[in-house]
N, C-alpha and C positions, 0 to 999 in steps of 0.2 A: 739273287733272291731278295724280295722285299722284306721289311721288318715284320709285316703281318704274316707273310708266308713262313718266315723263320719261326715266329712264335707259335703259329698254329700247327706247323708240322711237328715241332717238339712237344707241344702240349697235348696234341691229339694222338700221339703215339704212332704217327705215320712215318716218322723218321726213326730209324732203328737206333739212333743214339739216345733216344729218350722215349717216355711213354706216349706211349702212344694213346487233297482236301476233298479228301472228301471236301464238299463245300464248307468253307469256314463258317462255323456255327455262329448265328447271330446272337445267341444268348451267352456266348463266351465273353467273360470280362477279362480283358487283357491287363487290367490293373492301372493303365494310364492311356489316355487318348493320344493319337499322333499329334506331335507338337504343332504341326502346320496343316492340320486337316482342313482348315477353313480356307486354305489358299487354293489357287487353281490347280487342278490335277494334272495327271500325265507326268512324263519325265521332265516337263517344264523346261524353260530356258533360263540360262544364266543365274541371276541372283535368286530367283525363287527356289531352284534346286539347291543352291549353296545354303540358302537360309534354312531349308528343311533339314539338310545334313547337319549343320551346326546346331539346329534346334533339337535334333535327336540326341546329340551328345549332351546338351544342357539338360534335356529331359531325363537322360540316364542318370545324371548327377542328382537331380531332384528326386527321382524315384529311389535311388539308393539312400538318400538322406531321410526320406519318409519311411522307408522299409529297412530298418537296421538289421533285420534278420538275414537279409541278403548278404551281409558281411560274412556269414558262414561260408559262402562261396569263396570269398577272398581268403579266408583263413585256410580252408581245406585245399584250395588250389595252391596256396603258398606252401603247405605241407607236402603236397605232391611234388612240387619243384625242389623242395629241400631233399626229398627222397631221391629225386633224380640226380641231384648234386652228389649225394653219397654213392649212388650206383655208378655214376660216371667216374668218380674218384677211385672206386673199387676196380672198375674196368681198366683204368690207367695202371693201377698197381699190378693187376693180373697180367696185363699186356707186357709190362716191363719184366716181371719176375719169370714169366713163362715165354719169353721172346722166341726161343727155338721152336715152340709148339703152336704159338698163336701168331699168324701172319696178318697181312692187311685184310685178306678176305674174311678170316675169322673175326677180326676186329669189327668189320662192317656188319657182319651177322649179329654179333653180340650187341652192337650199338642199336641195330634195328629192333632187337627184342626189348631193350631198355626203353627206346622211344615209343614202341608200340604200347607197352603197359602205361607209360606216362600219358600218352595221348588218350588212351582208353579212359583213364581216370578223369582227365580234364574234360573230355567230351561228355562223359557221364555227368559230371558236375554241371556242365553247360546246359545239357538237356534238363537237369533238375532246376536250374535257374530259370529257364524259359517256362517250364511247367508251373513253377511256383508263382511267377508273375501272372501268367495267363489264367490260372485257376483262382486267383484271389477274388473273393466276392465281398466280404466285409472285413474291415480291419486290415492288419498287416499280412503280407504274404508269408506263408510258411515254407521256408526253403526245404526242410526235411520232408514235407509232404510232396514237394516236387521231386525230390530224390526217390521217394517211394514209387511215384508214377513213372520215373525214368526206367525202371526195371522192365517195363513192357516193350521197350525199344532196344533191348540189349543186343539183338542180332544186328540191327542197323548201326548201333554204336560200335560194335566190334569191327564191322566191315569198313566203316568210315575211318576209324582209328588206323586200320591197316593201310588204307589208301593214303592217308596223311603221312604215316610213318615211312611208307615206301617212297612217296614223292619227296619227303624231306631228305632221306638218305640219298636219293638220286641227285638232288640239288647239291648236297654236300660233296658227293663223289665227283660231280662235274667240276667243282672248284679245284679239287686236289689232283684230279687225273686228266683234266681237259687239255693240259699242255702237251700231252702225248698225241692227241688226235685232232685238236682244233687249231686253226691258223693262229699264228702269233698275234695278229692284230685283232682277233675276236674280242669284243667288248664284254661278253657275258661273264667270263671269269673275273674280269676286273670289277664288274658291278658287284659280284658276290664278295670279292675281296674287300671292297669298300664297306659292304654291309657287315662283314665279320670284323674288320678293323675298327669300326666305330665303337665296338664293345671291347675288343681285346687290347687295343692300344692304351686307353685310359686305365685298364685294369692293373697295369704295372705302376701306376702313378699314385701319389697321395691324393685323396684319403682312401682310395680303394686298396692301396698297399700301405696300411697304417704304419708299419715299421720301416718302410722304404727299403725292403730287402731287394737287392739286385736280382733280376729274374734268372740270371745265370746260376744263382744259388740253388734254384729248383731243378737242376740237372741231376738226375739220379745216378749218373755215371761218375760223378765226382767222388773223390775219396771220402769215405764215411757215409755216402748215400745222403738221403734227405729224411726229415722227420715224417712220421705217418700222417700228421695233419696237413703236410704239403700236398698229399694226394687229393685233399679236399680243396685247398687253395694252393696253387691256382688251377690245377688240372680239372677237378670236378666242376668248379664254378665256371671256368672258361668254356668247357664243353656244353654245359647246361645253357649258358647265355647264348652261345652261337645257335644251338638247336632251337632254343626258344625264339630267336629271331626268325628262323626259317619257318617254324610252326605258326608264328604270328602272321607272317606274310601269306602263308597258305590259307589261314582262316579269314584274313582280310579279303582274299580273292574269291572266297566262297562263303560269304557271311550268312546266307539264308538257308544253308543245308540243314542245320540243326532245327531252326523254327519250322521248316517244312516237314521234317521227320516227326517232330513232337506235336505239332498242331494240326497238320493235315494227314498224318499217319500214312505218308507215302513210303515207297521203297527207296533204298539208297539211290538207285539209278534215277528214279523220278525226281528225288530231292536234288541231286546234283544238276540234272537238266533244268529243273525249275529254278534253281538258284542262279545258274548262268543266264537263263532267260530274263529273270528279274533284274540281275545286275547289269545286263546289257541295256535295259530301259532306264535304270536308275543309278548308273555308275557315277554320275556327277554328285548325287546325294551321298552315296557311300564314300566317295573320295573326299568330299568336303568334311564328312564326319570323322573319317580316319585321320585326315590332315589336321583337323582342329585338335583332336586328342593327342596326335603326335607332337604338335607344336607345344602343347602344355607339358607333356612328359619331357620333351627335349629341353624346354626352358628350365624346368626344375632340375633335370640332370646336369645342366651346365652350371648350376650353382656350385659344383665341386671346384670350379675355377676360383670362386671367391674363397673357399676354404684353403686352397693352395696359396692364394695371394696373402691371406691373413697369416698363414703359418710360415710363409717364406720357403715352403718345400714343394718340390714337384716330382721329377723323376729321380730314381735312385742314382743314375749316372751323374745328374747335376748336383746332387747333395750327398755324395758318397761318404763324406767325412762327417755328416750330421746324423746324430741319433735322435729321433723325435722324442720329446718329453712325454711322460706318461699321460699328461693332460691332453696333449694333441692326439695321442694314440686312442685314448678313450673317446674324445670328440669325433675322431674319424670313424670308430666303430658305431657310435650312436648315429652318426650321419648315414652310414651305410645301411643300417637297419631301417631308419626312417625312409630312406630313398627306396628301399626294397618294398616296404609296406605301401608307399605311395604308388609305386608301379603296379602292385597287385590290385589296389583300389581302382586305379584307372583301367585295368584290364576288366574288372567287374563292370565298370561304367560302359566300356566298349561292348560287352556282351548284352547289356540292357539296351544300349543304343541300337545294336543290330536288330533286336526284336522290335524296337520302335520303328525302324526303317522298314522292316518286313510288314508290320501291321499297316503302316501308312501306304506302302506300295500295293498291298493286297486290297485295301479299302478302295483305292483309286481304280484298281483293276476291276473290282466288282461293280463300282459305279459306272465305269465305261461300258461294261456288258449290259447293265440294266438300262442304260440310256440309248443303246443301239435300237434302231427300228426293227420291229418284229418281222417285217416283210409281208404282213397280211394286208391284202388290199380289200377294202370294203366297197 
C-alpha cells in the first residue's frame, strides 16, 4: 500500500484501525466586456484561443480589483469550507466512537449529506456572484443583491448540488474500492491517487504541520487517544481538501452550467447540455484559463518549500528530535492562513473568469447566427 493510500485510508475512516436563454438580453450589462471580443470569433485556432483564455483570467483579476464587494463571495465561501472542515472532523469522530454501528456504507451516506449541503451553499454563492456582476449598471456590483436574485433559482441549485455531490462521491469511492473490480494496471485510480496525494502528502510537512507532529500521533487507537482538536487537523482538513479537489475538477468540467441557469433561465438539463456544447467548442479557451490560474496557485503553493528551507525543517520523520521554536510555529500559522486566503481569492477570480468566457462564447455564437444568410432569394 502506498503512502498516500495509507494516509487516506486512516484519515478518512475507511480503515477500521482509525477514523474514518431565453435569448440573451441585449440590454443586460455584464459588468465587463469579454477581454478579447475584438479578435476573430469562433473556437479559433491556437494562440487566439489561448490568448482569450488567459485574458479571461486576467480580466477576472481586474474585475475583482475594481469591485471589492465581490470579496464577500470569497469570505462567505471560505466560511462554508470552514464549516465543512468542522463537519468532516465531527464525522471522523462519530465514525470512530460508533464504529460498531457505522460502517463504510453509512460513512458514504453521511459524507454525501455533508458534501451536498456544502455544494448547495457554494453553488448558491456562485449564482449570486454571476447575478451581481451581470446586473451591475452603475458603480460597483452589489454581491448581496445577486444573492437575493439567486433565490429564484433555488430548485436548479438544489438539483445541480445533488448531481455534483453524487458525482464527487462516485469518484471518491472509485479510488478506494476500484482495486476490487478494476484491472491492476488501470490508470484511473492512480490518477486519482496522484490528485489526492498532491494535497495529503505536504499536509504532514512543515509549515502545514507547524509543530512537526508525527502523523502516527493522530491514531485514535493509541493509548490515551488523541486531542479533540486533532479531529479538525488532520482529519477534517484532509477530507475537506480532497473533496474540494474533486468538486473543483467537476466545476472546471462544467463551467457554464451556473451562468446558463442564472442568465438564460434554463432548466438544469438544458444548462448541462448547453454547457457541454459550449465547452466542446471552446475547450481550449477554458483549458488555457484553468491552466493559467492553476500555474499561479501552484507557484504560490510551492513557496512552502522556501519556508522549509529557511527553517531547516521538513517532515516529522526527518526532524523527529527537533521541536520548532514558537517563532517558526507562528510564522507557519500565518503562512497557512495567507495561503488559504489567496486560494479563496483565486477561486473567486475563477468564477468571474468563467462568466467572462461564457459571455465571450455567447457573443460569438450570436454573431455567427446573425451573420448566416437568411436563405431568402430575391
